[in-house]
Structure formats: structure tokens, C-alpha cells
RODO-2510 file (C-alpha; in nm, 4 decimals, decimal comma):
residues 152
     n   res          X          Y          Z
     1     m   -11,5223    -9,2975    -7,7685
     2     r   -11,4170    -9,1088    -8,0626
     3     c   -11,1605    -8,8952    -7,8814
     4     l   -11,0051    -9,2115    -7,7180
     5     v   -10,9568    -9,3671    -8,0587
     6     l   -10,7936    -9,0536    -8,2143
     7     s   -10,5834    -9,0104    -7,9133
     8     f   -10,4808    -9,3643    -7,9323
     9     f   -10,3809    -9,3479    -8,3095
    10     w   -10,2099    -9,0081    -8,2419
    11     l    -9,9689    -9,1839    -7,9744
    12     f    -9,8737    -9,4495    -8,2178
    13     a    -9,8520    -9,2319    -8,5158
    14     q    -9,5674    -9,0340    -8,3486
    15     p    -9,3015    -9,2660    -8,3147
    16     l    -9,3648    -9,3923    -8,6611
    17     a    -9,3338    -9,0291    -8,8059
    18     a    -9,0105    -8,9884    -8,6219
    19     q    -8,8585    -9,2890    -8,7954
    20     q    -8,6816    -9,2170    -9,1113
    21     i    -8,7938    -9,4238    -9,4055
    22     t    -8,4946    -9,5020    -9,6211
    23     h    -8,3855    -9,7313    -9,8878
    24     a    -8,0774    -9,9477    -9,8584
    25     c    -7,9560    -9,7824   -10,1909
    26     s    -7,9427    -9,4262   -10,0049
    27     s    -7,6429    -9,5289    -9,8034
    28     v    -7,4285    -9,6109   -10,1149
    29     a    -7,1515    -9,3215   -10,1282
    30     q    -7,0608    -9,3296   -10,4825
    31     p    -7,3312    -9,1646   -10,7140
    32     a    -7,2876    -9,4193   -11,0045
    33     a    -7,2986    -9,7242   -10,7574
    34     r    -7,6050    -9,5629   -10,5778
    35     l    -7,7868    -9,5114   -10,9173
    36     a    -7,7255    -9,8530   -11,0055
    37     c    -7,8577    -9,9813   -10,6699
    38     y    -8,1676    -9,8087   -10,7289
    39     d    -8,2074    -9,8988   -11,0875
    40     k    -8,1613   -10,2886   -10,9782
    41     a    -8,4396   -10,2188   -10,7317
    42     f    -8,6703   -10,0190   -10,9480
    43     p    -8,5882   -10,0905   -11,3059
    44     p    -8,6684    -9,8262   -11,5544
    45     p    -8,9475    -9,9182   -11,8149
    46     p    -8,8462    -9,9827   -12,1810
    47     e    -8,9448    -9,6479   -12,2911
    48     v    -8,6527    -9,4869   -12,0733
    49     i    -8,3896    -9,7343   -12,2239
    50     e    -8,5283    -9,6380   -12,5784
    51     a    -8,5055    -9,2840   -12,5061
    52     a    -8,1382    -9,3143   -12,3784
    53     t    -8,0568    -9,5108   -12,6979
    54     e    -8,2106    -9,2413   -12,9201
    55     k    -8,0157    -8,9798   -12,7266
    56     a    -7,6880    -9,1610   -12,7852
    57     q    -7,7705    -9,2019   -13,1705
    58     a    -7,8407    -8,8277   -13,1739
    59     g    -7,5212    -8,7277   -12,9952
    60     f    -7,3029    -8,9741   -13,2055
    61     g    -6,9925    -8,7756   -13,3295
    62     l    -7,0333    -8,4709   -13,1534
    63     n    -6,7615    -8,3970   -12,8980
    64     q    -6,9440    -8,3783   -12,5684
    65     p    -6,8739    -8,5352   -12,2481
    66     r    -7,0175    -8,8716   -12,2395
    67     e    -7,2319    -8,9903   -11,9615
    68     p    -7,0621    -9,2935   -11,7956
    69     l    -7,4038    -9,4240   -11,6704
    70     r    -7,6232    -9,6759   -11,8663
    71     n    -7,9710    -9,7952   -11,7657
    72     p    -8,0004   -10,1780   -11,6743
    73     g    -8,0795   -10,3799   -11,9836
    74     q    -7,9038   -10,1037   -12,2243
    75     t    -7,6183   -10,2739   -12,3901
    76     v    -7,2681   -10,0565   -12,4392
    77     e    -7,3579   -10,0367   -12,7978
    78     q    -7,6754    -9,8465   -12,7172
    79     v    -7,4955    -9,5921   -12,4893
    80     d    -7,2050    -9,5424   -12,7077
    81     p    -7,2723    -9,6714   -13,0594
    82     e    -6,9738    -9,7745   -13,2915
    83     r    -7,1560    -9,6444   -13,6152
    84     i    -7,4757    -9,5101   -13,7364
    85     e    -7,6624    -9,5702   -14,0396
    86     s    -7,8826    -9,3036   -14,2466
    87     q    -7,9732    -9,1881   -14,5778
    88     v    -7,8077    -8,8759   -14,7571
    89     m    -8,0671    -8,6105   -14,7826
    90     k    -7,8127    -8,3341   -14,9495
    91     v    -7,4558    -8,3192   -15,0695
    92     d    -7,2939    -7,9719   -15,0789
    93     h    -6,9719    -7,8397   -15,1357
    94     g    -6,7956    -7,6018   -14,8735
    95     r    -6,5826    -7,3022   -14,9622
    96     d    -6,2599    -7,5352   -14,9401
    97     g    -6,3914    -7,7774   -15,1907
    98     q    -6,4783    -8,0343   -14,9096
    99     r    -6,8046    -8,2253   -14,9460
   100     i    -7,0910    -8,1636   -14,6702
   101     f    -7,3152    -8,4493   -14,6175
   102     t    -7,6713    -8,3788   -14,4638
   103     l    -7,8278    -8,7001   -14,3284
   104     e    -8,1729    -8,7894   -14,2860
   105     n    -8,1344    -8,8247   -13,9073
   106     g    -8,0596    -8,4346   -13,9052
   107     q    -7,6682    -8,4777   -13,8691
   108     v    -7,4341    -8,2880   -14,0823
   109     w    -7,0827    -8,4248   -14,1553
   110     t    -6,8029    -8,2626   -14,3503
   111     q    -6,5366    -8,4333   -14,5273
   112     t    -6,1848    -8,3690   -14,3698
   113     e    -5,9566    -8,4896   -14,6374
   114     s    -5,8662    -8,3427   -14,9824
   115     r    -5,9219    -8,6581   -15,2115
   116     s    -6,2656    -8,6598   -15,3652
   117     s    -6,3005    -9,0402   -15,4350
   118     g    -6,6342    -9,1939   -15,4279
   119     h    -6,9482    -9,0920   -15,5396
   120     v    -7,2384    -9,0293   -15,3093
   121     q    -7,5792    -8,8721   -15,3782
   122     a    -7,9191    -8,7919   -15,2202
   123     g    -8,1088    -9,1006   -15,1351
   124     d    -7,7814    -9,3078   -15,0794
   125     a    -7,7553    -9,5163   -14,7594
   126     v    -7,4401    -9,4293   -14,5865
   127     q    -7,2696    -9,5735   -14,2597
   128     v    -7,0542    -9,3399   -14,0377
   129     r    -6,8349    -9,5231   -13,8018
   130     k    -6,5832    -9,4490   -13,5354
   131     a    -6,2264    -9,4656   -13,6492
   132     l    -5,8932    -9,4673   -13,4537
   133     m    -5,8041    -9,1751   -13,2354
   134     g    -6,1515    -9,0162   -13,2137
   135     g    -6,1981    -8,9676   -13,5735
   136     y    -6,4935    -9,0904   -13,7977
   137     h    -6,5323    -9,2462   -14,1473
   138     l    -6,8131    -9,2090   -14,3875
   139     v    -6,8642    -9,5536   -14,5874
   140     m    -7,0219    -9,4878   -14,9148
   141     p    -7,2534    -9,7423   -15,0967
   142     n    -6,9882    -9,8675   -15,3084
   143     g    -6,7505    -9,9037   -15,0157
   144     v    -6,5425    -9,6215   -15,0462
   145     v    -6,4569    -9,4588   -14,7237
   146     v    -6,3635    -9,0965   -14,6356
   147     r    -6,2712    -8,9206   -14,3394
   148     v    -6,5368    -8,6920   -14,1906
   149     r    -6,6275    -8,4642   -13,8780
   150     r    -6,9601    -8,3852   -13,7402
   151     v    -7,0786    -8,0351   -13,7934
   152     r    -7,4001    -8,0340   -13,6568
***
């Protein structure tokens, strides 16, 4: 009897194993659209969205290729921030007299213009914003704006 039951299951298991189990998203040709389909079917947990947002903040100002995809529930601002805010940890002067700002978040920015208006010191809260044509501005607590570029 035991052999008969095993044979019965073996006969019905073969056709099931031969069938390919696929998801409807697997037939989408474009990678971005396929990922969007899977993300819609299986939404990522909030930790994934938070990690992606932190990665975007950490890469702010670096000239790296942007990842064009975003997670469901993640805003454009989280993927590609327009500005960051941080505290100044240290202000140095480079060989050419330009100020170098080390921020609390680990980013290092150098001033790209020769004027030295505005005063900023360790502990000051600053904002780095995107400017026109791919540049960046550092906004000091007193509202003075200087052009900067990210070094690290």
C-alpha cells in the first residue's frame, strides 16, 4: 500500500515539476519597469527606503552616476536631495587660500570662489544646496552664500 501511495504522488508530481513557476513581472522587458512591477507586487520594507535615503544623502555632491530607480514610497527628494543640512566640524584653509569645510556628516567641501565673505566656525549649522548648472552653494548661518564643491 505504501508503494502504491508513493507511486501515485510521483505520477502527479512530475507534471507539476515540469511547469515553470513564474511571476507576471518576469515577462516585462525593460529592467526599470520589471523592477517597478516586482516592487509593486512585493513592496520593500521601510528599512530599505530609509537605507536608500541615507545613501542618497551620503552621495550628495559627488559626481557619481545617479541610480535612476527609486523604491515605492520613496520621494524624488529622498532619492536626489536638493540640499543637505549639517554642522561644521572644522574649517581649514587650503594652499590657494580657499576655505575647506569638514561637516559633521563626514562630507568635505572646498570653497571655489576667491571672495571670503561670511564667517563660519566649528559648531555652526550650514546648508549645502544645489545651484544652477551642477554647482553647489554653502549657506552660512548669517545667510551668506559661497560656491563650493565636494572633495570627499
